[in-house]
N, CA, C, O and the ligand as a Tripos MOL2 file, in Angstrom:
@<TRIPOS>MOLECULE
protein
  297   295    75     0     0
PROTEIN
NO_CHARGES

@<TRIPOS>ATOM
      1 N        -136.0500   64.4640  115.7840 N.3       1 MET1
      2 CA       -134.6390   64.8530  115.9440 C.3       1 MET1
      3 C        -134.2110   65.6730  114.7270 C.2       1 MET1
      4 O        -135.0390   66.2520  114.0230 O.2       1 MET1
      5 N        -132.9230   65.7060  114.5030 N.am      2 GLY2
      6 CA       -132.4490   66.4770  113.3700 C.3       2 GLY2
      7 C        -132.2980   67.9460  113.6690 C.2       2 GLY2
      8 O        -132.1370   68.7590  112.7580 O.2       2 GLY2
      9 N        -132.3490   68.2910  114.9430 N.am      3 SER3
     10 CA       -132.2420   69.7020  115.2740 C.3       3 SER3
     11 C        -130.7860   70.1530  115.4270 C.2       3 SER3
     12 O        -130.5090   71.3490  115.5050 O.2       3 SER3
     13 N        -129.8650   69.1990  115.4690 N.am      4 ARG4
     14 CA       -128.4570   69.5640  115.6420 C.3       4 ARG4
     15 C        -127.8320   69.8490  114.2830 C.2       4 ARG4
     16 O        -126.9520   69.1200  113.8250 O.2       4 ARG4
     17 N        -128.2780   70.8670  113.6760 N.am      5 ILE5
     18 CA       -127.7590   71.2250  112.3640 C.3       5 ILE5
     19 C        -126.8820   72.4580  112.5330 C.2       5 ILE5
     20 O        -127.3560   73.5200  112.9370 O.2       5 ILE5
     21 N        -125.6120   72.3080  112.2240 N.am      6 ASP6
     22 CA       -124.7190   73.4460  112.4040 C.3       6 ASP6
     23 C        -124.7300   74.3430  111.1640 C.2       6 ASP6
     24 O        -125.3790   74.0410  110.1620 O.2       6 ASP6
     25 N        -124.0110   75.4230  111.2580 N.am      7 VAL7
     26 CA       -124.0900   76.4270  110.2020 C.3       7 VAL7
     27 C        -123.5610   75.8840  108.8730 C.2       7 VAL7
     28 O        -124.0870   76.2250  107.8130 O.2       7 VAL7
     29 N        -122.5340   75.0480  108.9210 N.am      8 ALA8
     30 CA       -121.9940   74.5030  107.6690 C.3       8 ALA8
     31 C        -123.0120   73.6020  106.9810 C.2       8 ALA8
     32 O        -123.1730   73.6480  105.7610 O.2       8 ALA8
     33 N        -123.6930   72.7890  107.7710 N.am      9 THR9
     34 CA       -124.7240   71.9100  107.2090 C.3       9 THR9
     35 C        -125.8780   72.7300  106.6460 C.2       9 THR9
     36 O        -126.3970   72.4470  105.5660 O.2       9 THR9
     37 N        -126.2630   73.7440  107.3960 N.am     10 PHE10
     38 CA       -127.3410   74.6070  106.9240 C.3      10 PHE10
     39 C        -126.9880   75.2690  105.5910 C.2      10 PHE10
     40 O        -127.7930   75.2840  104.6610 O.2      10 PHE10
     41 N        -125.7760   75.8130  105.5160 N.am     11 LEU11
     42 CA       -125.3820   76.5130  104.2890 C.3      11 LEU11
     43 C        -125.2910   75.5430  103.1070 C.2      11 LEU11
     44 O        -125.6480   75.8950  101.9830 O.2      11 LEU11
     45 N        -124.8190   74.3400  103.3600 N.am     12 THR12
     46 CA       -124.7590   73.3400  102.2890 C.3      12 THR12
     47 C        -126.1640   73.0270  101.7760 C.2      12 THR12
     48 O        -126.4030   72.9730  100.5700 O.2      12 THR12
     49 N        -127.0750   72.8270  102.7060 N.am     13 ARG13
     50 CA       -128.4650   72.5320  102.3010 C.3      13 ARG13
     51 C        -129.0990   73.7190  101.5970 C.2      13 ARG13
     52 O        -129.7830   73.5610  100.5860 O.2      13 ARG13
     53 N        -128.8700   74.8930  102.1300 N.am     14 ALA14
     54 CA       -129.4770   76.0920  101.5530 C.3      14 ALA14
     55 C        -128.9660   76.3240  100.1350 C.2      14 ALA14
     56 O        -129.7330   76.6790   99.2390 O.2      14 ALA14
     57 N        -127.6670   76.1200   99.9390 N.am     15 ARG15
     58 CA       -127.1080   76.3870   98.6120 C.3      15 ARG15
     59 C        -127.5060   75.3110   97.6200 C.2      15 ARG15
     60 O        -127.6420   75.5930   96.4300 O.2      15 ARG15
     61 N        -127.6970   74.0800   98.0870 N.am     16 SER16
     62 CA       -128.1460   73.0550   97.1440 C.3      16 SER16
     63 C        -129.6080   73.2900   96.7660 C.2      16 SER16
     64 O        -130.0430   72.8960   95.6840 O.2      16 SER16
     65 N        -130.3600   73.9310   97.6550 N.am     17 ARG17
     66 CA       -131.7670   74.1970   97.3590 C.3      17 ARG17
     67 C        -131.9530   75.4760   96.5440 C.2      17 ARG17
     68 O        -132.7340   75.5130   95.5930 O.2      17 ARG17
     69 N        -131.2200   76.5280   96.9350 N.am     18 PHE18
     70 CA       -131.4540   77.8410   96.3330 C.3      18 PHE18
     71 C        -130.3090   78.3440   95.4710 C.2      18 PHE18
     72 O        -130.4300   79.3880   94.8300 O.2      18 PHE18
     73 N        -129.1860   77.6080   95.4460 N.am     19 GLY19
     74 CA       -128.0510   78.1000   94.6860 C.3      19 GLY19
     75 C        -127.5400   79.3990   95.2790 C.2      19 GLY19
     76 O        -127.2780   79.5030   96.4780 O.2      19 GLY19
     77 N        -127.4080   80.3830   94.4090 N.am     20 ASP20
     78 CA       -126.8250   81.6500   94.8270 C.3      20 ASP20
     79 C        -127.8850   82.7120   95.1050 C.2      20 ASP20
     80 O        -127.5830   83.9040   95.1500 O.2      20 ASP20
     81 N        -129.1140   82.2760   95.2880 N.am     21 ARG21
     82 CA       -130.2200   83.2300   95.3680 C.3      21 ARG21
     83 C        -130.1450   84.1320   96.6010 C.2      21 ARG21
     84 O        -130.4500   85.3220   96.5270 O.2      21 ARG21
     85 N        -129.7390   83.5590   97.7270 N.am     22 TYR22
     86 CA       -129.7420   84.3320   98.9730 C.3      22 TYR22
     87 C        -128.3290   84.6290   99.4390 C.2      22 TYR22
     88 O        -127.3920   83.8680   99.1960 O.2      22 TYR22
     89 N        -128.2090   85.7520  100.1110 N.am     23 ASP23
     90 CA       -126.9290   86.1910  100.6530 C.3      23 ASP23
     91 C        -126.8710   85.8320  102.1420 C.2      23 ASP23
     92 O        -127.6370   86.3560  102.9510 O.2      23 ASP23
     93 N        -125.9550   84.9370  102.4810 N.am     24 TYR24
     94 CA       -125.8340   84.4800  103.8660 C.3      24 TYR24
     95 C        -124.6490   85.1140  104.5790 C.2      24 TYR24
     96 O        -124.2850   84.6980  105.6790 O.2      24 TYR24
     97 N        -124.0540   86.1110  103.9570 N.am     25 SER25
     98 CA       -122.8010   86.6330  104.5050 C.3      25 SER25
     99 C        -123.0090   87.3250  105.8570 C.2      25 SER25
    100 O        -122.0670   87.4500  106.6390 O.2      25 SER25
    101 N        -124.2230   87.7670  106.1310 N.am     26 GLY26
    102 CA       -124.4350   88.5180  107.3660 C.3      26 GLY26
    103 C        -125.0910   87.7340  108.4820 C.2      26 GLY26
    104 O        -125.4900   88.3170  109.4900 O.2      26 GLY26
    105 N        -125.2120   86.4220  108.3260 N.am     27 ILE27
    106 CA       -125.9760   85.6880  109.3310 C.3      27 ILE27
    107 C        -125.1650   85.4770  110.6030 C.2      27 ILE27
    108 O        -123.9430   85.3220  110.5820 O.2      27 ILE27
    109 N        -125.8890   85.4780  111.6950 N.am     28 VAL28
    110 CA       -125.3240   85.0640  112.9870 C.3      28 VAL28
    111 C        -126.1030   83.8160  113.3810 C.2      28 VAL28
    112 O        -127.2310   83.8840  113.8700 O.2      28 VAL28
    113 N        -125.4620   82.6800  113.1530 N.am     29 TYR29
    114 CA       -126.1710   81.4160  113.3160 C.3      29 TYR29
    115 C        -126.0890   80.9480  114.7580 C.2      29 TYR29
    116 O        -124.9970   80.7880  115.3030 O.2      29 TYR29
    117 N        -127.2360   80.7290  115.3720 N.am     30 ARG30
    118 CA       -127.2570   80.2290  116.7540 C.3      30 ARG30
    119 C        -127.7750   78.8040  116.7970 C.2      30 ARG30
    120 O        -127.1600   77.9370  117.4190 O.2      30 ARG30
    121 N        -128.8940   78.5550  116.1440 N.am     31 SER31
    122 CA       -129.4050   77.1900  116.0630 C.3      31 SER31
    123 C        -130.3470   77.1130  114.8710 C.2      31 SER31
    124 O        -130.6860   78.1190  114.2480 O.2      31 SER31
    125 N        -130.7570   75.8800  114.5760 N.am     32 PHE32
    126 CA       -131.6170   75.6570  113.4250 C.3      32 PHE32
    127 C        -132.9580   76.3710  113.5720 C.2      32 PHE32
    128 O        -133.6280   76.6520  112.5790 O.2      32 PHE32
    129 N        -133.3470   76.6630  114.8110 N.am     33 ARG33
    130 CA       -134.6490   77.2760  115.0340 C.3      33 ARG33
    131 C        -134.5590   78.6970  115.5630 C.2      33 ARG33
    132 O        -135.5490   79.2530  116.0380 O.2      33 ARG33
    133 N        -133.3810   79.2800  115.4820 N.am     34 SER34
    134 CA       -133.2220   80.6880  115.8690 C.3      34 SER34
    135 C        -133.1580   81.5410  114.6100 C.2      34 SER34
    136 O        -132.4000   81.2340  113.6900 O.2      34 SER34
    137 N        -133.9440   82.6020  114.5610 N.am     35 PRO35
    138 CA       -134.0070   83.4100  113.3330 C.3      35 PRO35
    139 C        -132.6440   83.9660  112.9050 C.2      35 PRO35
    140 O        -131.8180   84.3480  113.7340 O.2      35 PRO35
    141 N        -132.4420   83.9970  111.6140 N.am     36 ILE36
    142 CA       -131.2670   84.6200  111.0210 C.3      36 ILE36
    143 C        -131.7510   85.7030  110.0640 C.2      36 ILE36
    144 O        -132.9170   85.7370  109.6700 O.2      36 ILE36
    145 N        -130.8240   86.5830  109.7010 N.am     37 ARG37
    146 CA       -131.1490   87.6470  108.7600 C.3      37 ARG37
    147 C        -130.4220   87.3740  107.4530 C.2      37 ARG37
    148 O        -129.1950   87.2760  107.4200 O.2      37 ARG37
    149 N        -131.1720   87.2550  106.4030 N.am     38 ILE38
    150 CA       -130.5920   87.0070  105.0840 C.3      38 ILE38
    151 C        -131.1650   88.0200  104.0950 C.2      38 ILE38
    152 O        -132.0500   88.8080  104.4270 O.2      38 ILE38
    153 N        -130.6480   87.9780  102.8990 N.am     39 ARG39
    154 CA       -131.1070   88.9240  101.8880 C.3      39 ARG39
    155 C        -131.1990   88.1850  100.5570 C.2      39 ARG39
    156 O        -130.3070   87.4150  100.1990 O.2      39 ARG39
    157 N        -132.2670   88.4230   99.8440 N.am     40 CYS40
    158 CA       -132.4360   87.8440   98.5190 C.3      40 CYS40
    159 C        -131.6430   88.6860   97.5210 C.2      40 CYS40
    160 O        -131.8040   89.9050   97.4680 O.2      40 CYS40
    161 N        -130.7900   88.0390   96.7330 N.am     41 ARG41
    162 CA       -129.9680   88.7960   95.7890 C.3      41 ARG41
    163 C        -130.8080   89.3980   94.6580 C.2      41 ARG41
    164 O        -130.4610   90.4450   94.1100 O.2      41 ARG41
    165 N        -131.8980   88.7400   94.3180 N.am     42 GLU42
    166 CA       -132.7400   89.2590   93.2410 C.3      42 GLU42
    167 C        -133.6570   90.3650   93.7200 C.2      42 GLU42
    168 O        -134.0360   91.2400   92.9420 O.2      42 GLU42
    169 N        -134.0130   90.3340   94.9870 N.am     43 HIS43
    170 CA       -134.9220   91.3260   95.5570 C.3      43 HIS43
    171 C        -134.3310   91.8410   96.8710 C.2      43 HIS43
    172 O        -134.8690   91.5540   97.9400 O.2      43 HIS43
    173 N        -133.2510   92.5850   96.8060 N.am     44 PRO44
    174 CA       -132.5780   92.9980   98.0460 C.3      44 PRO44
    175 C        -133.2400   94.1680   98.7550 C.2      44 PRO44
    176 O        -132.6110   94.8500   99.5630 O.2      44 PRO44
    177 N        -134.5020   94.3960   98.4520 N.am     45 VAL45
    178 CA       -135.2010   95.5520   99.0160 C.3      45 VAL45
    179 C        -135.4150   95.4160  100.5170 C.2      45 VAL45
    180 O        -135.4550   96.4190  101.2290 O.2      45 VAL45
    181 N        -135.5500   94.2020  101.0000 N.am     46 ALA46
    182 CA       -135.8470   94.0190  102.4170 C.3      46 ALA46
    183 C        -135.0630   92.8550  102.9770 C.2      46 ALA46
    184 O        -134.9070   91.8120  102.3410 O.2      46 ALA46
    185 N        -134.5780   93.0620  104.1790 N.am     47 GLU47
    186 CA       -133.9210   91.9800  104.8820 C.3      47 GLU47
    187 C        -134.9720   90.9430  105.2690 C.2      47 GLU47
    188 O        -136.0960   91.2950  105.6240 O.2      47 GLU47
    189 N        -134.6060   89.6810  105.2000 N.am     48 ILE48
    190 CA       -135.5160   88.5990  105.5500 C.3      48 ILE48
    191 C        -135.0790   88.0260  106.8870 C.2      48 ILE48
    192 O        -133.9270   87.6290  107.0610 O.2      48 ILE48
    193 N        -136.0120   87.9900  107.8270 N.am     49 VAL49
    194 CA       -135.7210   87.3670  109.1240 C.3      49 VAL49
    195 C        -136.5090   86.0710  109.1740 C.2      49 VAL49
    196 O        -137.7390   86.0790  109.1420 O.2      49 VAL49
    197 N        -135.8000   84.9700  109.2530 N.am     50 ILE50
    198 CA       -136.4420   83.6590  109.1580 C.3      50 ILE50
    199 C        -135.5730   82.6410  109.8780 C.2      50 ILE50
    200 O        -134.3590   82.8190  109.9710 O.2      50 ILE50
    201 N        -136.1760   81.5880  110.3820 N.am     51 THR51
    202 CA       -135.3530   80.5370  110.9870 C.3      51 THR51
    203 C        -134.7610   79.6840  109.8790 C.2      51 THR51
    204 O        -135.3740   79.5320  108.8220 O.2      51 THR51
    205 N        -133.5780   79.1240  110.1050 N.am     52 PRO52
    206 CA       -132.9920   78.2170  109.1070 C.3      52 PRO52
    207 C        -133.9570   77.0890  108.7340 C.2      52 PRO52
    208 O        -134.0260   76.6730  107.5770 O.2      52 PRO52
    209 N        -134.6860   76.6100  109.7140 N.am     53 GLU53
    210 CA       -135.6440   75.5340  109.4530 C.3      53 GLU53
    211 C        -136.6880   75.9670  108.4280 C.2      53 GLU53
    212 O        -136.9430   75.2590  107.4540 O.2      53 GLU53
    213 N        -137.2920   77.1400  108.6540 N.am     54 ARG54
    214 CA       -138.3060   77.6370  107.7390 C.3      54 ARG54
    215 C        -137.7020   77.9620  106.3710 C.2      54 ARG54
    216 O        -138.3260   77.7430  105.3320 O.2      54 ARG54
    217 N        -136.5030   78.4750  106.3930 N.am     55 HIS55
    218 CA       -135.8420   78.8230  105.1280 C.3      55 HIS55
    219 C        -135.7590   77.6050  104.2190 C.2      55 HIS55
    220 O        -136.0080   77.6980  103.0170 O.2      55 HIS55
    221 N        -135.4070   76.4640  104.8000 N.am     56 LEU56
    222 CA       -135.2420   75.2530  103.9910 C.3      56 LEU56
    223 C        -136.5670   74.5920  103.6290 C.2      56 LEU56
    224 O        -136.6380   73.8020  102.6870 O.2      56 LEU56
    225 N        -137.6220   74.9200  104.3860 N.am     57 GLU57
    226 CA       -138.9220   74.2860  104.1220 C.3      57 GLU57
    227 C        -139.7610   75.0680  103.1170 C.2      57 GLU57
    228 O        -140.7060   74.5370  102.5320 O.2      57 GLU57
    229 N        -139.4080   76.3190  102.9270 N.am     58 THR58
    230 CA       -140.2480   77.1950  102.1050 C.3      58 THR58
    231 C        -139.4880   77.6080  100.8440 C.2      58 THR58
    232 O        -138.4710   77.0120  100.4900 O.2      58 THR58
    233 N        -139.9960   78.6260  100.1880 N.am     59 MET59
    234 CA       -139.2790   79.1890   99.0490 C.3      59 MET59
    235 C        -138.0880   80.0300   99.5120 C.2      59 MET59
    236 O        -137.3830   80.6100   98.6870 O.2      59 MET59
    237 N        -137.8650   80.0980  100.7890 N.am     60 GLY60
    238 CA       -136.7000   80.7730  101.3230 C.3      60 GLY60
    239 C        -137.0380   81.9770  102.1830 C.2      60 GLY60
    240 O        -136.2150   82.4360  102.9750 O.2      60 GLY60
    241 N        -138.2450   82.4830  102.0260 N.am     61 GLY61
    242 CA       -138.6700   83.5910  102.8620 C.3      61 GLY61
    243 C        -138.8150   84.9030  102.1120 C.2      61 GLY61
    244 O        -139.3670   85.8620  102.6520 O.2      61 GLY61
    245 N        -138.3300   84.9650  100.8790 N.am     62 CYS62
    246 CA       -138.5040   86.1830  100.0920 C.3      62 CYS62
    247 C        -139.9110   86.1810   99.5060 C.2      62 CYS62
    248 O        -140.2810   85.2970   98.7340 O.2      62 CYS62
    249 N        -140.6860   87.1940   99.8940 N.am     63 ARG63
    250 CA       -142.0900   87.1850   99.4210 C.3      63 ARG63
    251 C        -142.1770   87.4650   97.9290 C.2      63 ARG63
    252 O        -143.1500   87.0850   97.2790 O.2      63 ARG63
    253 N        -141.1570   88.1320   97.3820 N.am     64 TYR64
    254 CA       -141.1800   88.3940   95.9400 C.3      64 TYR64
    255 C        -140.8890   87.1230   95.1590 C.2      64 TYR64
    256 O        -141.5070   86.8580   94.1280 O.2      64 TYR64
    257 N        -139.9320   86.3330   95.6660 N.am     65 CYS65
    258 CA       -139.6760   85.0380   95.0410 C.3      65 CYS65
    259 C        -140.9060   84.1400   95.1540 C.2      65 CYS65
    260 O        -141.2490   83.4160   94.2200 O.2      65 CYS65
    261 N        -141.5550   84.2000   96.3020 N.am     66 LEU66
    262 CA       -142.7520   83.3880   96.5030 C.3      66 LEU66
    263 C        -143.8280   83.7770   95.4940 C.2      66 LEU66
    264 O        -144.4900   82.9200   94.9090 O.2      66 LEU66
    265 N        -143.9880   85.0600   95.3070 N.am     67 ARG67
    266 CA       -144.9910   85.5410   94.3470 C.3      67 ARG67
    267 C        -144.6320   85.0900   92.9230 C.2      67 ARG67
    268 O        -145.5000   84.6500   92.1690 O.2      67 ARG67
    269 N        -143.3460   85.2040   92.5660 N.am     68 ASP68
    270 CA       -142.9250   84.7540   91.2440 C.3      68 ASP68
    271 C        -143.1650   83.2680   91.0780 C.2      68 ASP68
    272 O        -143.6070   82.8130   90.0230 O.2      68 ASP68
    273 N        -142.8740   82.5230   92.1180 N.am     69 HIS69
    274 CA       -143.0410   81.0830   92.0800 C.3      69 HIS69
    275 C        -144.5080   80.7120   91.8650 C.2      69 HIS69
    276 O        -144.8250   79.8370   91.0600 O.2      69 HIS69
    277 N        -145.3920   81.3820   92.5880 N.am     70 ARG70
    278 CA       -146.8160   81.1130   92.4430 C.3      70 ARG70
    279 C        -147.2950   81.4740   91.0490 C.2      70 ARG70
    280 O        -148.1160   80.7780   90.4520 O.2      70 ARG70
    281 N        -146.7680   82.5690   90.5510 N.am     71 PHE71
    282 CA       -147.1820   83.0270   89.2320 C.3      71 PHE71
    283 C        -146.7780   81.9910   88.1700 C.2      71 PHE71
    284 O        -147.5640   81.6630   87.2810 O.2      71 PHE71
    285 N        -145.5500   81.4870   88.2770 N.am     72 ARG72
    286 CA       -145.0690   80.4980   87.3140 C.3      72 ARG72
    287 C        -145.8220   79.1850   87.4220 C.2      72 ARG72
    288 O        -145.9620   78.4590   86.4380 O.2      72 ARG72
    289 N        -146.3070   78.8810   88.6160 N.am     73 ALA73
    290 CA       -146.9450   77.5850   88.8400 C.3      73 ALA73
    291 C        -148.3240   77.4840   88.2080 C.2      73 ALA73
    292 O        -148.8690   76.3870   88.0830 O.2      73 ALA73
    293 N        -148.8920   78.6120   87.8110 N.am     74 ARG74
    294 CA       -150.2310   78.5950   87.2460 C.3      74 ARG74
    295 C        -150.2530   77.9900   85.8530 C.2      74 ARG74
    296 O        -151.3140   77.9020   85.2350 O.2      74 ARG74
    297 ZN       -136.4470   87.1650   96.0600 Zn       75 ZN75
@<TRIPOS>BOND
     1     1     2 1
     2     2     3 1
     3     3     4 2
     4     3     5 am
     5     5     6 1
     6     6     7 1
     7     7     8 2
     8     7     9 am
     9     9    10 1
    10    10    11 1
    11    11    12 2
    12    11    13 am
    13    13    14 1
    14    14    15 1
    15    15    16 2
    16    15    17 am
    17    17    18 1
    18    18    19 1
    19    19    20 2
    20    19    21 am
    21    21    22 1
    22    22    23 1
    23    23    24 2
    24    23    25 am
    25    25    26 1
    26    26    27 1
    27    27    28 2
    28    27    29 am
    29    29    30 1
    30    30    31 1
    31    31    32 2
    32    31    33 am
    33    33    34 1
    34    34    35 1
    35    35    36 2
    36    35    37 am
    37    37    38 1
    38    38    39 1
    39    39    40 2
    40    39    41 am
    41    41    42 1
    42    42    43 1
    43    43    44 2
    44    43    45 am
    45    45    46 1
    46    46    47 1
    47    47    48 2
    48    47    49 am
    49    49    50 1
    50    50    51 1
    51    51    52 2
    52    51    53 am
    53    53    54 1
    54    54    55 1
    55    55    56 2
    56    55    57 am
    57    57    58 1
    58    58    59 1
    59    59    60 2
    60    59    61 am
    61    61    62 1
    62    62    63 1
    63    63    64 2
    64    63    65 am
    65    65    66 1
    66    66    67 1
    67    67    68 2
    68    67    69 am
    69    69    70 1
    70    70    71 1
    71    71    72 2
    72    71    73 am
    73    73    74 1
    74    74    75 1
    75    75    76 2
    76    75    77 am
    77    77    78 1
    78    78    79 1
    79    79    80 2
    80    79    81 am
    81    81    82 1
    82    82    83 1
    83    83    84 2
    84    83    85 am
    85    85    86 1
    86    86    87 1
    87    87    88 2
    88    87    89 am
    89    89    90 1
    90    90    91 1
    91    91    92 2
    92    91    93 am
    93    93    94 1
    94    94    95 1
    95    95    96 2
    96    95    97 am
    97    97    98 1
    98    98    99 1
    99    99   100 2
   100    99   101 am
   101   101   102 1
   102   102   103 1
   103   103   104 2
   104   103   105 am
   105   105   106 1
   106   106   107 1
   107   107   108 2
   108   107   109 am
   109   109   110 1
   110   110   111 1
   111   111   112 2
   112   111   113 am
   113   113   114 1
   114   114   115 1
   115   115   116 2
   116   115   117 am
   117   117   118 1
   118   118   119 1
   119   119   120 2
   120   119   121 am
   121   121   122 1
   122   122   123 1
   123   123   124 2
   124   123   125 am
   125   125   126 1
   126   126   127 1
   127   127   128 2
   128   127   129 am
   129   129   130 1
   130   130   131 1
   131   131   132 2
   132   131   133 am
   133   133   134 1
   134   134   135 1
   135   135   136 2
   136   135   137 am
   137   137   138 1
   138   138   139 1
   139   139   140 2
   140   139   141 am
   141   141   142 1
   142   142   143 1
   143   143   144 2
   144   143   145 am
   145   145   146 1
   146   146   147 1
   147   147   148 2
   148   147   149 am
   149   149   150 1
   150   150   151 1
   151   151   152 2
   152   151   153 am
   153   153   154 1
   154   154   155 1
   155   155   156 2
   156   155   157 am
   157   157   158 1
   158   158   159 1
   159   159   160 2
   160   159   161 am
   161   161   162 1
   162   162   163 1
   163   163   164 2
   164   163   165 am
   165   165   166 1
   166   166   167 1
   167   167   168 2
   168   167   169 am
   169   169   170 1
   170   170   171 1
   171   171   172 2
   172   171   173 am
   173   173   174 1
   174   174   175 1
   175   175   176 2
   176   175   177 am
   177   177   178 1
   178   178   179 1
   179   179   180 2
   180   179   181 am
   181   181   182 1
   182   182   183 1
   183   183   184 2
   184   183   185 am
   185   185   186 1
   186   186   187 1
   187   187   188 2
   188   187   189 am
   189   189   190 1
   190   190   191 1
   191   191   192 2
   192   191   193 am
   193   193   194 1
   194   194   195 1
   195   195   196 2
   196   195   197 am
   197   197   198 1
   198   198   199 1
   199   199   200 2
   200   199   201 am
   201   201   202 1
   202   202   203 1
   203   203   204 2
   204   203   205 am
   205   205   206 1
   206   206   207 1
   207   207   208 2
   208   207   209 am
   209   209   210 1
   210   210   211 1
   211   211   212 2
   212   211   213 am
   213   213   214 1
   214   214   215 1
   215   215   216 2
   216   215   217 am
   217   217   218 1
   218   218   219 1
   219   219   220 2
   220   219   221 am
   221   221   222 1
   222   222   223 1
   223   223   224 2
   224   223   225 am
   225   225   226 1
   226   226   227 1
   227   227   228 2
   228   227   229 am
   229   229   230 1
   230   230   231 1
   231   231   232 2
   232   231   233 am
   233   233   234 1
   234   234   235 1
   235   235   236 2
   236   235   237 am
   237   237   238 1
   238   238   239 1
   239   239   240 2
   240   239   241 am
   241   241   242 1
   242   242   243 1
   243   243   244 2
   244   243   245 am
   245   245   246 1
   246   246   247 1
   247   247   248 2
   248   247   249 am
   249   249   250 1
   250   250   251 1
   251   251   252 2
   252   251   253 am
   253   253   254 1
   254   254   255 1
   255   255   256 2
   256   255   257 am
   257   257   258 1
   258   258   259 1
   259   259   260 2
   260   259   261 am
   261   261   262 1
   262   262   263 1
   263   263   264 2
   264   263   265 am
   265   265   266 1
   266   266   267 1
   267   267   268 2
   268   267   269 am
   269   269   270 1
   270   270   271 1
   271   271   272 2
   272   271   273 am
   273   273   274 1
   274   274   275 1
   275   275   276 2
   276   275   277 am
   277   277   278 1
   278   278   279 1
   279   279   280 2
   280   279   281 am
   281   281   282 1
   282   282   283 1
   283   283   284 2
   284   283   285 am
   285   285   286 1
   286   286   287 1
   287   287   288 2
   288   287   289 am
   289   289   290 1
   290   290   291 1
   291   291   292 2
   292   291   293 am
   293   293   294 1
   294   294   295 1
   295   295   296 2
@<TRIPOS>SUBSTRUCTURE
     1 MET1         2 RESIDUE 1 A MET
     2 GLY2         6 RESIDUE 1 A GLY
     3 SER3        10 RESIDUE 1 A SER
     4 ARG4        14 RESIDUE 1 A ARG
     5 ILE5        18 RESIDUE 1 A ILE
     6 ASP6        22 RESIDUE 1 A ASP
     7 VAL7        26 RESIDUE 1 A VAL
     8 ALA8        30 RESIDUE 1 A ALA
     9 THR9        34 RESIDUE 1 A THR
    10 PHE10       38 RESIDUE 1 A PHE
    11 LEU11       42 RESIDUE 1 A LEU
    12 THR12       46 RESIDUE 1 A THR
    13 ARG13       50 RESIDUE 1 A ARG
    14 ALA14       54 RESIDUE 1 A ALA
    15 ARG15       58 RESIDUE 1 A ARG
    16 SER16       62 RESIDUE 1 A SER
    17 ARG17       66 RESIDUE 1 A ARG
    18 PHE18       70 RESIDUE 1 A PHE
    19 GLY19       74 RESIDUE 1 A GLY
    20 ASP20       78 RESIDUE 1 A ASP
    21 ARG21       82 RESIDUE 1 A ARG
    22 TYR22       86 RESIDUE 1 A TYR
    23 ASP23       90 RESIDUE 1 A ASP
    24 TYR24       94 RESIDUE 1 A TYR
    25 SER25       98 RESIDUE 1 A SER
    26 GLY26      102 RESIDUE 1 A GLY
    27 ILE27      106 RESIDUE 1 A ILE
    28 VAL28      110 RESIDUE 1 A VAL
    29 TYR29      114 RESIDUE 1 A TYR
    30 ARG30      118 RESIDUE 1 A ARG
    31 SER31      122 RESIDUE 1 A SER
    32 PHE32      126 RESIDUE 1 A PHE
    33 ARG33      130 RESIDUE 1 A ARG
    34 SER34      134 RESIDUE 1 A SER
    35 PRO35      138 RESIDUE 1 A PRO
    36 ILE36      142 RESIDUE 1 A ILE
    37 ARG37      146 RESIDUE 1 A ARG
    38 ILE38      150 RESIDUE 1 A ILE
    39 ARG39      154 RESIDUE 1 A ARG
    40 CYS40      158 RESIDUE 1 A CYS
    41 ARG41      162 RESIDUE 1 A ARG
    42 GLU42      166 RESIDUE 1 A GLU
    43 HIS43      170 RESIDUE 1 A HIS
    44 PRO44      174 RESIDUE 1 A PRO
    45 VAL45      178 RESIDUE 1 A VAL
    46 ALA46      182 RESIDUE 1 A ALA
    47 GLU47      186 RESIDUE 1 A GLU
    48 ILE48      190 RESIDUE 1 A ILE
    49 VAL49      194 RESIDUE 1 A VAL
    50 ILE50      198 RESIDUE 1 A ILE
    51 THR51      202 RESIDUE 1 A THR
    52 PRO52      206 RESIDUE 1 A PRO
    53 GLU53      210 RESIDUE 1 A GLU
    54 ARG54      214 RESIDUE 1 A ARG
    55 HIS55      218 RESIDUE 1 A HIS
    56 LEU56      222 RESIDUE 1 A LEU
    57 GLU57      226 RESIDUE 1 A GLU
    58 THR58      230 RESIDUE 1 A THR
    59 MET59      234 RESIDUE 1 A MET
    60 GLY60      238 RESIDUE 1 A GLY
    61 GLY61      242 RESIDUE 1 A GLY
    62 CYS62      246 RESIDUE 1 A CYS
    63 ARG63      250 RESIDUE 1 A ARG
    64 TYR64      254 RESIDUE 1 A TYR
    65 CYS65      258 RESIDUE 1 A CYS
    66 LEU66      262 RESIDUE 1 A LEU
    67 ARG67      266 RESIDUE 1 A ARG
    68 ASP68      270 RESIDUE 1 A ASP
    69 HIS69      274 RESIDUE 1 A HIS
    70 ARG70      278 RESIDUE 1 A ARG
    71 PHE71      282 RESIDUE 1 A PHE
    72 ARG72      286 RESIDUE 1 A ARG
    73 ALA73      290 RESIDUE 1 A ALA
    74 ARG74      294 RESIDUE 1 A ARG
    75 ZN75       297 GROUP 0 **** ****
């Protein structure tokens, strides 16, 4: 279960996980498993299309952040 996550809950979780890293101003939220379009504020070169579920499970979907994260983890 846990699929009934509305946009307010998603944004609360996303901001507690990522702070101000991603820009959610342009999202059209349909469901937790429907892709949304977001943008990384640090790497705004490409729009990120990702489901809210994946966004919260991963580094957020920005491949540049992911690369930085991996680099720091070494
Ligand atoms: Zn990024």
